[in-house]
GUDOTI-905967 format. One record per residue: residue in one letter; chain; x, y negated, z of N, C-alpha, C in turn. Coordinates in Angstrom, 2 decimals. Layout:
BEGIN
+-----+-------+---------+---------+---------+---------+---------+---------+---------+---------+---------+
| res | chain |     n.x |     n.y |     n.z |    ca.x |    ca.y |    ca.z |     c.x |     c.y |     c.z |
+-----+-------+---------+---------+---------+---------+---------+---------+---------+---------+---------+
|   A |     A |       X |       Y |       Z |       X |       Y |       Z |       X |       Y |       Z |
...
+-----+-------+---------+---------+---------+---------+---------+---------+---------+---------+---------+
***
This chain:
BEGIN
+-----+-------+---------+---------+---------+---------+---------+---------+---------+---------+---------+
| res | chain |     n.x |     n.y |     n.z |    ca.x |    ca.y |    ca.z |     c.x |     c.y |     c.z |
+-----+-------+---------+---------+---------+---------+---------+---------+---------+---------+---------+
|   M |     A |   16.62 |  -15.76 |  -10.01 |   15.82 |  -14.62 |   -9.65 |   16.77 |  -13.45 |   -9.39 |
|   P |     A |   16.73 |  -12.86 |   -8.18 |   17.65 |  -11.76 |   -7.87 |   17.32 |  -10.51 |   -8.67 |
|   L |     A |   18.37 |   -9.74 |   -8.97 |   18.21 |   -8.46 |   -9.62 |   18.28 |   -7.39 |   -8.55 |
|   L |     A |   17.30 |   -6.54 |   -8.51 |   17.21 |   -5.50 |   -7.48 |   17.57 |   -4.17 |   -8.10 |
|   K |     A |   18.67 |   -3.58 |   -7.63 |   19.02 |   -2.22 |   -8.05 |   18.20 |   -1.27 |   -7.21 |
|   L |     A |   17.78 |   -0.18 |   -7.78 |   16.90 |    0.75 |   -7.11 |   17.69 |    1.63 |   -6.14 |
|   G |     A |   17.66 |    1.28 |   -4.84 |   18.22 |    2.11 |   -3.80 |   17.20 |    3.15 |   -3.40 |
|   H |     A |   17.56 |    4.02 |   -2.44 |   16.64 |    5.11 |   -2.09 |   15.36 |    4.58 |   -1.46 |
|   R |     A |   15.40 |    3.49 |   -0.67 |   14.18 |    2.95 |   -0.06 |   13.30 |    2.30 |   -1.11 |
|   T |     A |   13.89 |    1.51 |   -2.03 |   13.10 |    0.88 |   -3.08 |   12.50 |    1.94 |   -3.98 |
|   S |     A |   13.26 |    2.97 |   -4.29 |   12.72 |    4.06 |   -5.11 |   11.55 |    4.71 |   -4.41 |
|   A |     A |   11.66 |    4.88 |   -3.08 |   10.57 |    5.49 |   -2.32 |    9.33 |    4.62 |   -2.36 |
|   I |     A |    9.51 |    3.30 |   -2.27 |    8.37 |    2.38 |   -2.32 |    7.69 |    2.46 |   -3.68 |
|   L |     A |    8.50 |    2.46 |   -4.75 |    7.92 |    2.57 |   -6.09 |    7.26 |    3.92 |   -6.29 |
|   L |     A |    7.86 |    4.99 |   -5.76 |    7.25 |    6.31 |   -5.84 |    5.91 |    6.31 |   -5.13 |
|   F |     A |    5.86 |    5.72 |   -3.93 |    4.60 |    5.65 |   -3.19 |    3.56 |    4.91 |   -4.01 |
|   A |     A |    3.96 |    3.81 |   -4.64 |    3.03 |    3.03 |   -5.44 |    2.49 |    3.84 |   -6.61 |
|   C |     A |    3.32 |    4.71 |   -7.16 |    2.91 |    5.49 |   -8.33 |    2.09 |    6.73 |   -7.97 |
|   V |     A |    2.38 |    7.38 |   -6.84 |    1.74 |    8.66 |   -6.56 |    0.57 |    8.58 |   -5.61 |
|   T |     A |    0.23 |    7.39 |   -5.15 |   -0.94 |    7.28 |   -4.29 |   -2.14 |    7.83 |   -5.05 |
|   V |     A |   -2.81 |    8.78 |   -4.45 |   -3.93 |    9.44 |   -5.11 |   -4.96 |    8.39 |   -5.51 |
|   S |     A |   -5.42 |    8.44 |   -6.76 |   -6.41 |    7.47 |   -7.20 |   -7.74 |    8.12 |   -7.54 |
|   A |     A |   -7.98 |    9.30 |   -6.99 |   -9.26 |    9.96 |   -7.23 |  -10.39 |    9.16 |   -6.60 |
|   Q |     A |  -11.49 |    9.12 |   -7.25 |  -12.66 |    8.38 |   -6.75 |  -13.25 |    9.08 |   -5.54 |
|   S |     A |  -13.44 |    8.33 |   -4.46 |  -14.09 |    8.88 |   -3.28 |  -15.59 |    8.67 |   -3.42 |
|   V |     A |  -16.36 |    9.69 |   -3.06 |  -17.80 |    9.57 |   -3.20 |  -18.45 |    8.91 |   -2.00 |
|   D |     A |  -17.72 |    8.73 |   -0.93 |  -18.28 |    8.20 |    0.30 |  -18.02 |    6.70 |    0.40 |
|   V |     A |  -18.91 |    5.87 |   -0.11 |  -18.75 |    4.42 |   -0.10 |  -19.18 |    3.87 |    1.25 |
|   Q |     A |  -18.35 |    2.99 |    1.81 |  -18.67 |    2.36 |    3.09 |  -19.93 |    1.50 |    2.90 |
|   K |     A |  -20.79 |    1.53 |    3.86 |  -22.07 |    0.84 |    3.76 |  -22.03 |   -0.54 |    4.41 |
|   G |     A |  -22.79 |   -1.47 |    3.85 |  -23.08 |   -2.73 |    4.50 |  -22.14 |   -3.89 |    4.27 |
|   R |     A |  -20.96 |   -3.68 |    3.72 |  -20.07 |   -4.80 |    3.46 |  -19.11 |   -4.45 |    2.35 |
|   D |     A |  -18.25 |   -5.39 |    2.00 |  -17.31 |   -5.16 |    0.92 |  -15.95 |   -5.73 |    1.31 |
|   V |     A |  -14.91 |   -5.23 |    0.70 |  -13.54 |   -5.72 |    0.85 |  -13.08 |   -6.05 |   -0.56 |
|   F |     A |  -12.45 |   -7.20 |   -0.74 |  -12.12 |   -7.66 |   -2.09 |  -10.64 |   -7.66 |   -2.41 |
|   G |     A |   -9.79 |   -7.20 |   -1.53 |   -8.35 |   -7.19 |   -1.76 |   -7.62 |   -7.17 |   -0.44 |
|   W |     A |   -6.38 |   -7.62 |   -0.44 |   -5.53 |   -7.64 |    0.76 |   -5.20 |   -9.08 |    1.12 |
|   R |     A |   -5.49 |   -9.47 |    2.35 |   -5.15 |  -10.81 |    2.88 |   -5.52 |  -11.96 |    1.93 |
|   G |     A |   -6.73 |  -11.97 |    1.45 |   -7.20 |  -13.07 |    0.62 |   -6.99 |  -12.89 |   -0.87 |
|   T |     A |   -6.34 |  -11.80 |   -1.27 |   -6.20 |  -11.55 |   -2.71 |   -7.53 |  -11.08 |   -3.27 |
|   R |     A |   -7.68 |  -11.26 |   -4.57 |   -8.87 |  -10.79 |   -5.26 |   -8.42 |  -10.12 |   -6.55 |
|   W |     A |   -9.10 |   -9.03 |   -6.90 |   -8.75 |   -8.31 |   -8.12 |   -8.90 |   -9.22 |   -9.33 |
|   G |     A |   -7.91 |   -9.21 |  -10.20 |   -7.95 |  -10.02 |  -11.41 |   -7.26 |  -11.36 |  -11.28 |
|   M |     A |   -6.80 |  -11.73 |  -10.07 |   -6.15 |  -13.03 |   -9.95 |   -4.81 |  -13.01 |  -10.70 |
|   S |     A |   -4.35 |  -14.19 |  -11.08 |   -3.12 |  -14.32 |  -11.86 |   -1.90 |  -14.39 |  -10.93 |
|   P |     A |   -0.69 |  -14.18 |  -11.47 |    0.51 |  -14.34 |  -10.65 |    0.61 |  -15.73 |  -10.03 |
|   Q |     A |    0.21 |  -16.77 |  -10.77 |    0.28 |  -18.13 |  -10.21 |   -0.69 |  -18.29 |   -9.04 |
|   E |     A |   -1.89 |  -17.73 |   -9.16 |   -2.85 |  -17.79 |   -8.05 |   -2.30 |  -17.08 |   -6.81 |
|   L |     A |   -1.60 |  -15.97 |   -7.03 |   -1.00 |  -15.24 |   -5.92 |    0.11 |  -16.06 |   -5.27 |
|   Q |     A |    0.95 |  -16.69 |   -6.09 |    2.01 |  -17.53 |   -5.55 |    1.43 |  -18.72 |   -4.79 |
|   D |     A |    0.31 |  -19.26 |   -5.24 |   -0.36 |  -20.35 |   -4.53 |   -0.92 |  -19.87 |   -3.19 |
|   L |     A |   -1.37 |  -18.61 |   -3.12 |   -1.93 |  -18.04 |   -1.90 |   -0.86 |  -17.79 |   -0.84 |
|   F |     A |    0.34 |  -17.39 |   -1.26 |    1.46 |  -17.08 |   -0.35 |    2.69 |  -17.90 |   -0.74 |
|   P |     A |    2.63 |  -19.24 |   -0.68 |    3.73 |  -20.05 |   -1.22 |    5.08 |  -19.84 |   -0.53 |
|   R |     A |    5.11 |  -19.50 |    0.74 |    6.38 |  -19.33 |    1.46 |    6.85 |  -17.88 |    1.50 |
|   E |     A |    5.97 |  -16.95 |    1.19 |    6.31 |  -15.54 |    1.36 |    6.65 |  -14.81 |    0.06 |
|   I |     A |    6.04 |  -15.22 |   -1.04 |    6.20 |  -14.51 |   -2.31 |    7.60 |  -14.71 |   -2.88 |
|   E |     A |    8.18 |  -13.62 |   -3.36 |    9.45 |  -13.66 |   -4.08 |    9.21 |  -13.08 |   -5.47 |
|   V |     A |    9.83 |  -13.69 |   -6.46 |    9.81 |  -13.14 |   -7.81 |   11.13 |  -12.42 |   -7.98 |
|   T |     A |   11.07 |  -11.13 |   -8.25 |   12.26 |  -10.30 |   -8.33 |   12.24 |   -9.53 |   -9.64 |
|   K |     A |   13.41 |   -9.40 |  -10.23 |   13.54 |   -8.56 |  -11.42 |   13.99 |   -7.19 |  -10.95 |
|   I |     A |   13.15 |   -6.18 |  -11.18 |   13.48 |   -4.81 |  -10.79 |   13.97 |   -4.09 |  -12.04 |
|   E |     A |   15.19 |   -3.60 |  -11.97 |   15.81 |   -2.94 |  -13.10 |   14.91 |   -1.84 |  -13.65 |
|   G |     A |   14.56 |   -1.93 |  -14.92 |   13.73 |   -0.93 |  -15.56 |   12.23 |   -1.18 |  -15.43 |
|   F |     A |   11.83 |   -2.18 |  -14.61 |   10.40 |   -2.45 |  -14.40 |   10.01 |   -3.88 |  -14.76 |
|   G |     A |   10.99 |   -4.78 |  -14.97 |   10.67 |   -6.17 |  -15.27 |   10.46 |   -6.99 |  -14.00 |
|   N |     A |    9.74 |   -8.09 |  -14.12 |    9.51 |   -8.98 |  -12.99 |    8.45 |   -8.41 |  -12.05 |
|   A |     A |    8.64 |   -8.65 |  -10.77 |    7.67 |   -8.22 |   -9.76 |    7.45 |   -9.36 |   -8.79 |
|   L |     A |    6.23 |   -9.47 |   -8.29 |    5.95 |  -10.37 |   -7.19 |    5.85 |   -9.51 |   -5.96 |
|   E |     A |    6.51 |   -9.92 |   -4.89 |    6.55 |   -9.11 |   -3.69 |    6.77 |   -9.97 |   -2.46 |
|   I |     A |    6.43 |   -9.39 |   -1.33 |    6.76 |   -9.98 |   -0.03 |    7.65 |   -8.96 |    0.64 |
|   R |     A |    8.90 |   -9.33 |    0.88 |    9.85 |   -8.38 |    1.44 |    9.90 |   -8.38 |    2.96 |
|   A |     A |    9.45 |   -9.40 |    3.59 |    9.64 |   -9.54 |    5.04 |    8.31 |   -9.47 |    5.80 |
|   H |     A |    7.40 |   -8.64 |    5.38 |    6.12 |   -8.50 |    6.06 |    6.30 |   -7.59 |    7.27 |
|   Q |     A |    5.64 |   -7.91 |    8.37 |    5.76 |   -7.13 |    9.60 |    4.40 |   -6.56 |    9.99 |
|   L |     A |    4.38 |   -5.29 |   10.38 |    3.21 |   -4.64 |   10.97 |    3.68 |   -3.96 |   12.25 |
|   F |     A |    3.08 |   -4.31 |   13.38 |    3.45 |   -3.74 |   14.67 |    4.96 |   -3.79 |   14.89 |
|   G |     A |    5.58 |   -4.89 |   14.48 |    7.00 |   -5.10 |   14.69 |    7.92 |   -4.33 |   13.75 |
|   E |     A |    7.38 |   -3.66 |   12.77 |    8.18 |   -2.87 |   11.82 |    8.19 |   -3.55 |   10.45 |
|   P |     A |    9.30 |   -3.39 |    9.69 |    9.41 |   -4.05 |    8.38 |    8.61 |   -3.31 |    7.30 |
|   F |     A |    7.86 |   -4.09 |    6.55 |    7.12 |   -3.56 |    5.41 |    7.39 |   -4.42 |    4.20 |
|   H |     A |    7.24 |   -3.83 |    3.04 |    7.48 |   -4.46 |    1.75 |    6.13 |   -4.46 |    1.03 |
|   V |     A |    5.69 |   -5.59 |    0.52 |    4.41 |   -5.68 |   -0.18 |    4.70 |   -5.89 |   -1.67 |
|   V |     A |    4.17 |   -5.01 |   -2.49 |    4.38 |   -5.09 |   -3.94 |    3.02 |   -5.31 |   -4.60 |
|   F |     A |    2.96 |   -6.28 |   -5.50 |    1.74 |   -6.60 |   -6.23 |    1.87 |   -6.05 |   -7.64 |
|   N |     A |    0.94 |   -5.20 |   -8.05 |    0.97 |   -4.58 |   -9.37 |    0.02 |   -5.31 |  -10.32 |
|   W |     A |    0.44 |   -5.39 |  -11.59 |   -0.28 |   -6.18 |  -12.59 |   -0.60 |   -5.37 |  -13.82 |
|   D |     A |   -1.66 |   -5.77 |  -14.49 |   -1.98 |   -5.26 |  -15.81 |   -2.49 |   -6.44 |  -16.62 |
|   K |     A |   -1.80 |   -6.73 |  -17.72 |   -2.17 |   -7.85 |  -18.59 |   -2.29 |   -9.15 |  -17.81 |
|   G |     A |   -1.36 |   -9.37 |  -16.86 |   -1.33 |  -10.62 |  -16.12 |   -2.38 |  -10.75 |  -15.03 |
|   R |     A |   -3.02 |   -9.66 |  -14.66 |   -4.07 |   -9.68 |  -13.64 |   -3.75 |   -8.68 |  -12.54 |
|   L |     A |   -4.02 |   -9.05 |  -11.29 |   -3.75 |   -8.20 |  -10.14 |   -4.64 |   -6.96 |  -10.17 |
|   I |     A |   -3.99 |   -5.77 |  -10.07 |   -4.76 |   -4.52 |  -10.08 |   -4.47 |   -3.62 |   -8.87 |
|   K |     A |   -3.42 |   -3.94 |   -8.08 |   -3.11 |   -3.09 |   -6.93 |   -2.14 |   -3.81 |   -6.01 |
|   V |     A |   -2.29 |   -3.57 |   -4.71 |   -1.36 |   -4.08 |   -3.71 |   -0.91 |   -2.88 |   -2.88 |
|   V |     A |    0.41 |   -2.71 |   -2.76 |    0.97 |   -1.63 |   -1.95 |    1.78 |   -2.23 |   -0.81 |
|   V |     A |    1.44 |   -1.84 |    0.41 |    2.16 |   -2.27 |    1.61 |    2.90 |   -1.02 |    2.10 |
|   A |     A |    4.23 |   -1.00 |    1.96 |    5.00 |    0.21 |    2.25 |    6.08 |   -0.06 |    3.29 |
|   Y |     A |    6.27 |    0.88 |    4.19 |    7.30 |    0.80 |    5.21 |    8.66 |    0.71 |    4.53 |
|   S |     A |    9.50 |   -0.23 |    4.96 |   10.80 |   -0.42 |    4.32 |   11.97 |   -0.21 |    5.27 |
|   G |     A |   11.71 |    0.26 |    6.48 |   12.79 |    0.52 |    7.43 |   13.36 |    1.91 |    7.24 |
|   E |     A |   14.30 |    2.25 |    8.12 |   14.97 |    3.54 |    8.03 |   14.53 |    4.51 |    9.12 |
|   A |     A |   13.88 |    4.04 |   10.16 |   13.53 |    4.88 |   11.30 |   12.33 |    5.77 |   11.03 |
|   Y |     A |   12.22 |    6.83 |   11.78 |   11.05 |    7.70 |   11.76 |   10.00 |    7.02 |   12.64 |
|   I |     A |    8.83 |    6.71 |   12.12 |    7.91 |    5.81 |   12.81 |    6.53 |    6.42 |   13.04 |
|   L |     A |    6.49 |    7.59 |   13.60 |    5.23 |    8.27 |   13.85 |    4.29 |    7.42 |   14.70 |
|   E |     A |    4.81 |    6.81 |   15.77 |    3.97 |    6.00 |   16.65 |    3.41 |    4.78 |   15.92 |
|   T |     A |    4.22 |    4.13 |   15.11 |    3.74 |    2.98 |   14.33 |    2.68 |    3.41 |   13.33 |
|   A |     A |    2.88 |    4.55 |   12.68 |    1.89 |    5.07 |   11.72 |    0.56 |    5.29 |   12.42 |
|   Q |     A |    0.60 |    5.85 |   13.61 |   -0.64 |    6.10 |   14.36 |   -1.32 |    4.78 |   14.75 |
|   K |     A |   -0.53 |    3.76 |   15.13 |   -1.09 |    2.45 |   15.47 |   -1.75 |    1.81 |   14.25 |
|   I |     A |   -1.08 |    1.90 |   13.10 |   -1.63 |    1.30 |   11.88 |   -2.92 |    2.01 |   11.48 |
|   L |     A |   -2.93 |    3.34 |   11.53 |   -4.14 |    4.08 |   11.18 |   -5.28 |    3.72 |   12.13 |
|   S |     A |   -5.01 |    3.64 |   13.41 |   -6.05 |    3.25 |   14.38 |   -6.57 |    1.85 |   14.10 |
|   S |     A |   -5.67 |    0.94 |   13.75 |   -6.07 |   -0.43 |   13.43 |   -6.96 |   -0.46 |   12.17 |
|   L |     A |   -6.60 |    0.31 |   11.17 |   -7.41 |    0.38 |    9.95 |   -8.77 |    1.00 |   10.24 |
|   E |     A |   -8.80 |    2.04 |   11.06 |  -10.09 |    2.67 |   11.42 |  -10.96 |    1.69 |   12.20 |
|   Y |     A |  -10.36 |    0.89 |   13.06 |  -11.12 |   -0.12 |   13.81 |  -11.70 |   -1.16 |   12.85 |
|   K |     A |  -10.89 |   -1.58 |   11.89 |  -11.31 |   -2.62 |   10.94 |  -12.30 |   -2.10 |    9.90 |
|   Y |     A |  -12.06 |   -0.89 |    9.35 |  -12.84 |   -0.41 |    8.21 |  -13.79 |    0.75 |    8.52 |
|   G |     A |  -13.70 |    1.34 |    9.71 |  -14.57 |    2.46 |   10.06 |  -13.91 |    3.80 |    9.78 |
|   S |     A |  -14.70 |    4.84 |    9.78 |  -14.19 |    6.20 |    9.56 |  -13.84 |    6.41 |    8.09 |
|   P |     A |  -12.64 |    6.92 |    7.82 |  -12.24 |    7.16 |    6.42 |  -12.61 |    8.56 |    5.94 |
|   T |     A |  -12.44 |    8.77 |    4.66 |  -12.52 |   10.08 |    4.05 |  -11.12 |   10.69 |    4.08 |
|   V |     A |  -10.97 |   11.91 |    4.56 |   -9.66 |   12.57 |    4.64 |   -9.34 |   13.17 |    3.27 |
|   L |     A |   -8.16 |   12.79 |    2.74 |   -7.71 |   13.31 |    1.45 |   -6.61 |   14.36 |    1.62 |
|   A |     A |   -5.77 |   14.21 |    2.65 |   -4.70 |   15.17 |    2.92 |   -4.58 |   15.31 |    4.43 |
|   D |     A |   -4.59 |   16.52 |    4.89 |   -4.55 |   16.83 |    6.32 |   -3.10 |   17.03 |    6.76 |
|   P |     A |   -2.65 |   16.33 |    7.81 |   -1.25 |   16.43 |    8.23 |   -0.88 |   17.80 |    8.80 |
|   T |     A |   -1.84 |   18.65 |    9.10 |   -1.52 |   19.96 |    9.66 |   -1.31 |   21.02 |    8.59 |
|   M |     A |   -1.49 |   20.66 |    7.32 |   -1.36 |   21.63 |    6.22 |    0.10 |   21.70 |    5.74 |
|   P |     A |    0.73 |   22.88 |    5.78 |    2.10 |   23.02 |    5.27 |    2.10 |   22.86 |    3.75 |
|   P |     A |    3.19 |   22.60 |    3.08 |    4.54 |   22.59 |    3.63 |    4.97 |   21.23 |    4.16 |
|   Y |     A |    4.22 |   20.18 |    3.91 |    4.59 |   18.83 |    4.35 |    3.63 |   18.37 |    5.43 |
|   N |     A |    4.09 |   17.46 |    6.22 |    3.21 |   16.77 |    7.16 |    2.73 |   15.51 |    6.46 |
|   H |     A |    1.71 |   15.66 |    5.65 |    1.21 |   14.54 |    4.85 |   -0.21 |   14.21 |    5.29 |
|   Q |     A |   -0.39 |   12.98 |    5.70 |   -1.72 |   12.51 |    6.08 |   -2.12 |   11.43 |    5.09 |
|   Q |     A |   -3.30 |   11.59 |    4.50 |   -3.80 |   10.57 |    3.57 |   -5.29 |   10.45 |    3.77 |
|   V |     A |   -5.73 |    9.21 |    3.99 |   -7.16 |    8.93 |    4.17 |   -7.53 |    7.73 |    3.32 |
|   R |     A |   -8.83 |    7.60 |    3.02 |   -9.29 |    6.50 |    2.16 |  -10.60 |    5.92 |    2.67 |
|   W |     A |  -10.69 |    4.60 |    2.52 |  -11.94 |    3.87 |    2.73 |  -12.35 |    3.36 |    1.36 |
|   T |     A |  -13.60 |    3.55 |    1.01 |  -14.08 |    3.13 |   -0.30 |  -15.20 |    2.11 |   -0.10 |
|   Y |     A |  -15.01 |    0.96 |   -0.69 |  -16.00 |   -0.11 |   -0.68 |  -16.45 |   -0.36 |   -2.11 |
|   P |     A |  -17.53 |   -1.09 |   -2.32 |  -17.98 |   -1.35 |   -3.69 |  -16.89 |   -1.94 |   -4.59 |
|   S |     A |  -16.04 |   -2.82 |   -4.06 |  -15.01 |   -3.46 |   -4.88 |  -13.61 |   -2.88 |   -4.70 |
|   T |     A |  -13.33 |   -2.23 |   -3.58 |  -11.96 |   -1.87 |   -3.24 |  -11.85 |   -0.49 |   -2.61 |
|   M |     A |  -10.77 |    0.21 |   -2.96 |  -10.40 |    1.45 |   -2.28 |   -9.12 |    1.17 |   -1.49 |
|   I |     A |   -9.09 |    1.57 |   -0.22 |   -7.94 |    1.38 |    0.65 |   -7.46 |    2.78 |    1.04 |
|   T |     A |   -6.18 |    3.07 |    0.74 |   -5.63 |    4.39 |    1.01 |   -4.44 |    4.26 |    1.95 |
|   F |     A |   -4.51 |    4.96 |    3.08 |   -3.40 |    5.06 |    4.03 |   -2.72 |    6.40 |    3.77 |
|   S |     A |   -1.39 |    6.38 |    3.64 |   -0.65 |    7.61 |    3.37 |    0.61 |    7.65 |    4.22 |
|   H |     A |    0.80 |    8.77 |    4.91 |    2.00 |    8.97 |    5.72 |    2.53 |   10.36 |    5.46 |
|   L |     A |    3.72 |   10.42 |    4.87 |    4.39 |   11.68 |    4.57 |    5.65 |   11.74 |    5.42 |
|   R |     A |    5.82 |   12.81 |    6.19 |    7.01 |   12.93 |    7.03 |    7.62 |   14.32 |    6.87 |
|   W |     A |    8.93 |   14.36 |    7.05 |    9.65 |   15.62 |    6.93 |   10.88 |   15.57 |    7.82 |
|   G |     A |   11.41 |   16.72 |    8.16 |   12.65 |   16.79 |    8.93 |   12.46 |   16.79 |   10.43 |
|   G |     A |   11.28 |   17.11 |   10.92 |   11.07 |   17.20 |   12.37 |   11.01 |   15.85 |   13.05 |
|   D |     A |   11.22 |   15.86 |   14.37 |   11.08 |   14.63 |   15.16 |   12.08 |   13.55 |   14.80 |
|   E |     A |   13.23 |   13.93 |   14.30 |   14.25 |   12.95 |   13.93 |   14.34 |   12.79 |   12.41 |
|   G |     A |   13.32 |   13.21 |   11.71 |   13.33 |   13.21 |   10.25 |   13.05 |   11.85 |    9.64 |
|   S |     A |   12.52 |   11.88 |    8.46 |   12.21 |   10.67 |    7.69 |   10.73 |   10.61 |    7.39 |
|   S |     A |   10.30 |    9.45 |    6.95 |    8.89 |    9.33 |    6.58 |    8.70 |    8.25 |    5.54 |
|   L |     A |    7.63 |    8.41 |    4.76 |    7.13 |    7.37 |    3.87 |    5.77 |    6.98 |    4.42 |
|   L |     A |    5.55 |    5.70 |    4.55 |    4.30 |    5.20 |    5.11 |    3.85 |    4.03 |    4.28 |
|   G |     A |    2.60 |    4.04 |    3.87 |    2.11 |    2.92 |    3.09 |    0.60 |    2.85 |    3.05 |
|   I |     A |    0.13 |    1.69 |    2.65 |   -1.30 |    1.42 |    2.48 |   -1.44 |    0.81 |    1.10 |
|   S |     A |   -2.34 |    1.36 |    0.29 |   -2.57 |    0.75 |   -1.02 |   -3.99 |    0.22 |   -1.07 |
|   Y |     A |   -4.13 |   -0.90 |   -1.73 |   -5.41 |   -1.56 |   -1.97 |   -5.55 |   -1.65 |   -3.48 |
|   E |     A |   -6.65 |   -1.13 |   -4.01 |   -6.86 |   -1.21 |   -5.45 |   -8.34 |   -1.31 |   -5.76 |
|   P |     A |   -8.68 |   -1.83 |   -6.94 |  -10.10 |   -1.95 |   -7.26 |  -10.77 |   -0.59 |   -7.35 |
|   N |     A |  -12.02 |   -0.55 |   -6.91 |  -12.82 |    0.64 |   -7.09 |  -13.05 |    0.81 |   -8.59 |
|   E |     A |  -13.35 |    2.01 |   -9.04 |  -13.53 |    2.28 |  -10.48 |  -14.48 |    1.28 |  -11.14 |
|   A |     A |  -15.55 |    0.93 |  -10.49 |  -16.54 |    0.00 |  -11.08 |  -15.98 |   -1.40 |  -11.25 |
|   E |     A |  -14.95 |   -1.74 |  -10.45 |  -14.37 |   -3.09 |  -10.50 |  -13.14 |   -3.20 |  -11.37 |
|   K |     A |  -12.60 |   -2.08 |  -11.86 |  -11.35 |   -2.14 |  -12.64 |  -11.54 |   -3.03 |  -13.85 |
|   L |     A |  -10.51 |   -3.84 |  -14.06 |  -10.58 |   -4.85 |  -15.13 |  -10.23 |   -4.28 |  -16.48 |
+-----+-------+---------+---------+---------+---------+---------+---------+---------+---------+---------+
***
């Protein structure tokens, strides 16, 4: 099992996983439900997850965090993303899909947001990208079982940097 030292990109991914707003949205999407990310279900075990993604899942020891299950080579619109599965008492409680490249990816962020809006409908706006001091856009879709949060934080102008991610977590009523 490889040992992963926390570089600036890995730290950013873990930071994104920790600071994604978890406030309850009052606007629940009507008529259907979402139960996780790509076939995952809240409460599944690490072994069930490894069975679901037998060729993609890696077990990694993250210094200071213990073992993690992750997919390091996930692609969205041709860009590299890192998928981290979060656990509580051996049960899946959150999935974070975070951009792991180095480039400023405003166009990719817009494509991903449009794709999510097409799939899930109109979101609730949590952070407006036009509000200073940061260009931070955060929106959420709330279903009976799952909350999906898209977050894009960028700084440094057109050639700057960005953090981009999507988190999937159980809705308050579904938390284990």
